C-alpha positions in Angstrom: 0.0 0.0 0.0 1.2 3.5 -0.8 1.3 5.7 2.3 -0.9 8.8 2.2 1.2 12.0 1.6 0.9 14.6 4.4 1.1 18.3 3.8 4.1 19.5 6.0 2.8 23.0 6.2 1.1 24.2 9.4 -2.7 24.5 9.4 -4.0 28.0 8.8 -4.8 28.5 12.4 -1.1 27.6 13.2 0.3 29.9 10.5 -1.9 32.9 11.4 -4.6 35.2 10.0 -3.6 37.9 7.5 -5.6 41.0 6.5 -4.8 42.1 3.0 -5.9 45.7 2.0 -5.6 46.9 -1.6 -8.1 48.8 -3.8 -7.2 46.7 -6.9 -9.2 43.5 -7.1 -6.4 41.6 -9.0 -3.9 42.4 -6.4 -6.1 41.2 -3.6 -6.9 37.9 -5.3 -3.2 37.3 -6.2 -2.2 37.8 -2.6 -5.1 35.9 -1.2 -4.1 32.9 -3.4 -0.4 33.2 -2.6 -1.0 33.3 1.2 -3.8 30.7 1.3 -1.8 28.2 -0.7 1.0 28.6 1.9 -1.2 27.9 4.9 -2.5 31.3 6.0 -6.1 32.3 6.7 -6.7 35.4 4.6 -9.3 38.2 4.5 -9.1 40.8 1.8 -10.6 44.3 1.8 -10.5 47.2 -0.6 -10.5 50.5 1.5 -9.1 52.0 4.7 -12.6 52.0 6.2 -12.9 48.3 5.6 -9.5 47.7 7.3 -10.6 49.4 10.4 -14.0 47.7 10.5 -12.3 44.3 10.1 -9.8 45.1 12.9 -12.6 46.2 15.1 -14.5 42.9 14.8 -11.8 40.2 14.3 -8.2 39.5 15.4 -5.4 39.3 12.8 -1.7 38.4 13.0 -0.6 40.7 10.2 -1.8 43.5 8.1 -0.5 43.6 4.5 -1.7 46.8 3.0 -1.3 49.1 0.0 -0.3 52.7 0.7 -2.3 54.2 -2.1 -6.1 53.8 -2.3 -8.7 55.5 -4.6 -8.5 58.9 -2.8 -4.7 59.3 -3.3 -2.9 57.0 -5.8 0.7 58.2 -5.6 1.9 60.0 -2.4 1.1 57.3 0.2 -0.6 59.9 2.5 -3.8 57.9 2.7 -1.8 54.8 3.7 0.2 56.7 6.4 -3.1 58.0 7.9 -4.4 54.4 7.9 -1.3 53.1 9.7 -1.8 55.7 12.4 -5.4 54.6 12.9 -4.4 51.0 12.9 -1.9 51.7 15.7 -4.7 53.2 17.7 -6.8 50.0 17.3 -4.1 47.4 17.8 -0.6 48.6 18.7 0.9 45.2 18.6 -0.3 44.2 15.1 2.6 43.9 12.6 2.0 46.0 9.5 3.7 45.4 6.1 3.1 48.0 3.3 3.2 47.5 -0.4 3.4 50.3 -3.0 4.6 51.0 -6.6 5.5 54.6 -5.7 8.3 54.2 -3.2 10.6 57.0 -2.1 13.2 57.3 0.7 11.2 60.0 2.7 8.1 57.8 2.5 10.0 54.7 3.7 11.4 56.7 6.6 7.9 58.0 7.5 6.5 54.5 7.5 9.2 53.2 9.8 8.6 56.0 12.2 5.0 54.9 12.3 6.1 51.4 13.4 5.7 49.7 10.0 7.7 46.4 10.1 8.4 46.0 6.4 8.2 47.8 3.1 7.6 45.8 -0.2 7.7 47.3 -3.6 5.3 46.3 -6.4 5.6 44.2 -8.4 6.6 41.9 -5.6 8.6 38.8 -5.4 6.5 36.0 -4.1 9.4 34.3 -2.2 10.3 37.5 -0.5 6.7 38.3 0.5 6.2 34.8 2.0 9.5 35.1 3.9 8.5 38.5 5.3 5.0 37.4 6.2 6.3 34.4 8.1 8.9 36.4 9.9 6.5 39.2 11.0 3.6 36.9 11.9 5.9 35.0 14.2 7.4 38.2 15.7 3.9 39.5 16.3 3.0 36.2 18.1 6.1 36.7 20.3 5.2 40.3 21.0 1.6 39.5 22.0 2.7 36.6 24.2 5.1 39.0 26.0 2.4 41.6 26.4 0.0 39.1 27.8 2.7 38.0 30.2 3.4 41.6 31.2 -0.3 42.2 31.7 -0.6 39.1 33.9 2.5 40.1 35.9 1.2 43.6 36.4 -2.0 42.3 37.9 0.0 40.1 40.2 2.4 42.9 41.2 -0.5 45.2 42.0 -2.0 42.6 44.2 1.3 42.1 46.1 2.2 45.8 46.5 0.2 47.1 49.4 -2.7 49.3 48.2 -2.4 51.2 51.5 -0.1 50.8 54.6 -1.5 48.6 57.3 -2.9 50.0 60.5 -0.6 48.9 63.3 -1.1 50.5 66.8 1.8 52.7 67.8 2.9 53.4 64.2 2.3 55.7 61.2 3.4 53.9 58.1 3.5 55.2 54.5 5.2 54.5 51.2 5.5 56.0 47.7 7.2 54.5 44.7 7.9 55.1 41.0 8.6 52.4 38.4 10.8 53.2 35.3 8.6 50.9 33.3 5.0 49.6 33.7 6.5 46.7 35.9 9.1 47.2 38.5 11.7 45.3 40.5 11.1 47.1 43.9 8.9 45.8 46.6 8.0 46.5 50.2 5.8 45.1 52.9 4.8 46.1 56.5 2.9 43.8 58.9 2.0 43.5 62.5 4.3 41.1 64.4 2.8 38.1 66.1 2.2 39.3 69.7 2.8 43.0 69.0 5.1 45.3 67.2 5.9 45.8 63.6 7.9 44.1 60.8 8.8 46.1 57.7 11.0 45.1 54.7 12.1 46.6 51.4 13.7 44.7 48.5 15.2 45.6 45.1 15.8 43.1 42.3 18.7 43.8 40.0 17.2 45.1 36.8 13.8 46.3 35.9 10.8 45.5 33.7 9.2 42.1 33.4 12.0 39.8 34.6 12.6 41.9 37.6 8.9 42.1 38.4 8.5 38.3 38.2 11.3 37.7 40.6 10.0 40.4 42.9 6.6 38.8 42.9 8.2 35.5 43.9 10.3 37.3 46.6 7.3 39.1 48.2 5.1 35.9 48.3 7.8 34.0 50.0 8.6 36.9 52.4 5.0 37.2 53.5 5.1 33.6 54.7 8.3 34.2 56.6 7.0 37.3 58.3 3.9 35.4 59.4 6.1 32.9 61.1 7.5 35.5 63.5 11.2 34.9 62.6 13.7 37.6 63.4 15.4 39.8 60.7 18.6 37.8 60.4 16.8 34.5 60.2 14.4 35.9 57.5 17.4 37.1 55.4 19.1 33.7 55.6 16.0 31.7 54.8 14.9 34.0 52.0 18.4 33.9 50.5 18.3 30.1 50.5 14.9 29.9 49.0 15.6 32.5 46.3 19.0 31.0 45.1 17.5 28.4 42.8 15.2 31.0 41.2 17.9 33.5 40.2 19.3 33.6 36.7 22.9 34.7 35.9 23.8 38.2 37.2 20.6 38.4 39.2 20.4 39.2 42.8 18.1 40.9 45.4 19.2 43.5 47.9 17.0 43.5 51.0 16.4 44.9 54.5 14.2 43.5 57.2 13.4 45.5 60.3 11.3 44.5 63.4 10.3 47.0 66.1 9.1 45.7 69.4 8.4 48.1 72.3 11.7 50.2 72.6 14.0 48.1 70.3 14.5 48.2 66.6 16.2 45.0 65.2 17.4 44.7 61.6 19.4 42.7 59.1 20.6 44.3 55.8 21.4 42.1 52.8 23.5 44.5 50.7 20.8 47.1 50.5 21.3 51.0 50.8 21.3 51.8 54.5 18.0 52.8 55.9 18.0 55.8 58.2 16.6 56.4 61.7 16.1 60.1 62.4 15.3 61.3 65.8 16.6 63.7 68.4 18.7 65.5 65.8 20.7 62.3 65.1 20.8 60.1 61.9 21.5 56.4 62.5 22.2 54.1 59.6 21.2 50.4 59.3 24.3 49.3 57.5 24.8 46.1 55.6 25.1 42.9 57.8 25.5 40.4 55.0 25.6 39.8 51.2 22.7 40.3 48.8 20.2 37.5 48.7 20.6 34.4 46.6 24.2 34.7 45.7 26.3 33.3 48.5 25.5 29.7 49.4 24.6 29.3 53.1 25.0 33.0 53.7 24.7 34.1 57.4 23.5 37.5 58.4 24.2 39.5 61.6 21.4 41.2 63.4 21.8 44.7 64.6 19.7 46.5 67.3 19.0 50.2 68.1 16.9 51.9 70.6 13.5 52.9 69.3 12.5 56.2 71.0 9.4 58.4 70.9 9.5 60.6 67.9 11.9 58.4 65.9 11.4 58.0 62.2 12.5 55.1 60.1 13.1 55.6 56.4 13.8 52.8 54.0 14.5 53.4 50.2 15.9 51.7 47.2 19.0 52.8 45.2 16.8 54.5 42.6 16.3 57.3 45.1 19.9 57.9 46.1 21.2 57.4 42.6 18.7 59.7 40.9 21.0 61.6 38.4 21.0 65.2 37.6 21.7 66.3 34.0 25.3 66.8 35.0 25.5 63.2 36.0 25.7 63.9 39.7 23.6 61.7 41.9 21.2 62.8 44.6 23.1 61.2 47.4 22.2 60.7 51.1 23.0 64.2 52.3 20.3 65.8 50.1 17.8 63.1 51.2 18.6 63.7 54.8 18.1 67.5 54.4 14.7 66.9 52.9 13.7 64.5 55.6 14.8 67.0 58.3 12.7 69.7 56.7 9.7 67.3 56.8 10.3 66.1 60.4 7.0 67.4 61.7 5.0 66.1 58.7 3.1 62.8 58.7 4.7 59.7 57.2 2.8 59.9 54.0 4.0 63.5 53.4 7.6 62.6 54.2 7.5 59.6 51.8 6.0 61.7 49.0 8.5 64.5 49.7 11.5 62.2 49.5 10.4 60.6 46.2 9.5 64.0 44.7 13.0 65.2 45.6 14.6 62.4 43.7 12.3 62.9 40.7 12.8 66.7 40.5 16.6 66.2 40.9 16.5 63.9 37.9 14.7 66.5 35.8 11.1 65.1 36.3 11.6 61.5 35.3 13.3 58.7 37.1 15.2 56.2 35.0 15.3 53.5 37.6 12.7 52.1 40.0 12.5 54.0 43.2 10.7 53.3 46.5 10.5 55.1 49.9 8.9 53.7 53.0 8.5 55.8 56.2 7.6 54.5 59.6 7.0 56.9 62.6 6.6 55.9 66.2 3.3 57.1 67.7 3.0 56.6 71.5 3.6 53.3 73.2 3.9 49.9 71.5 2.4 46.7 72.8 5.0 44.4 74.4 5.3 41.3 72.3 4.2 37.9 73.6 6.0 34.6 73.1 6.6 33.7 69.5 4.3 31.1 68.1 5.8 27.6 68.0 
């Protein structure tokens, strides 16, 4: 028996859907035949209005369009207007353009509008097929990435506190700014089992989606550790151990954990910028007590203690604050931050956090190029003495 031959090409749904737009019937039919015979699902329309109508009701993987329609047959102006409208409908849709009236200025204008390829008529079938395959696949990758970013953004917003927790004896506030939609900074504040407060801040090396995914993992793990009532040094050690298998090359997390019980502040600092305790005219720094998380196997962290007095203010921040650069390249630095915090000494925690972040943003000319977070904790009256830690 003769084996049945199998078509090696992917099914249309696997190859993708292409919208073809040209005012010439012969061109539409030729492209429809070429693409369908190579496994693509094709819809063909004759006008800019029909393109927008199709995009509004169906999903496509590529738009292959003429630049010159009935209204304007030589300059490409109508096509440029259409590309701008398409970007407003679907910013991630790859757009290839075809025209018999190509010029360098027109090609430059198209690329500025985000067109992915420029094909001259009469076209070469092999080149068109190669370009369609390349840009359909790149469009698929872009959309997958954006879906992942969207999902990660939802997770990150759930993990970042919408508002600071209400803990007796404390005024807690935070403000942050991400360089991209997703960021690599995170913070958490929570009541301690038996009384008092735990507060932590973390910064993943890098920014964007990879940093956000790692930070989401870090914060989820941290919340479990805080609920267990561990001290700062133990939390740093355990978090470092758990994060190590999740870190890629050249990835690390700087981190500070602080607990405040009655009149004592305890802390461990894993390679993070030193938080500040301001009070009574003094500035005390919670300096590093061990390496960044996830890099040194079996890393041990020392635990420092300070008195926690009435009127003290704890300020934690990420390096995006201290390293905010002026146009000259000079960084904001600790001294300017301390001056701003002293000027806001009588203000509530929320005002101080906003003032510190605004200082960094203004110093950098209005836009921060790195993720930046500020957390402020004030002591308000007496703090409940902690009971025994849960077993």
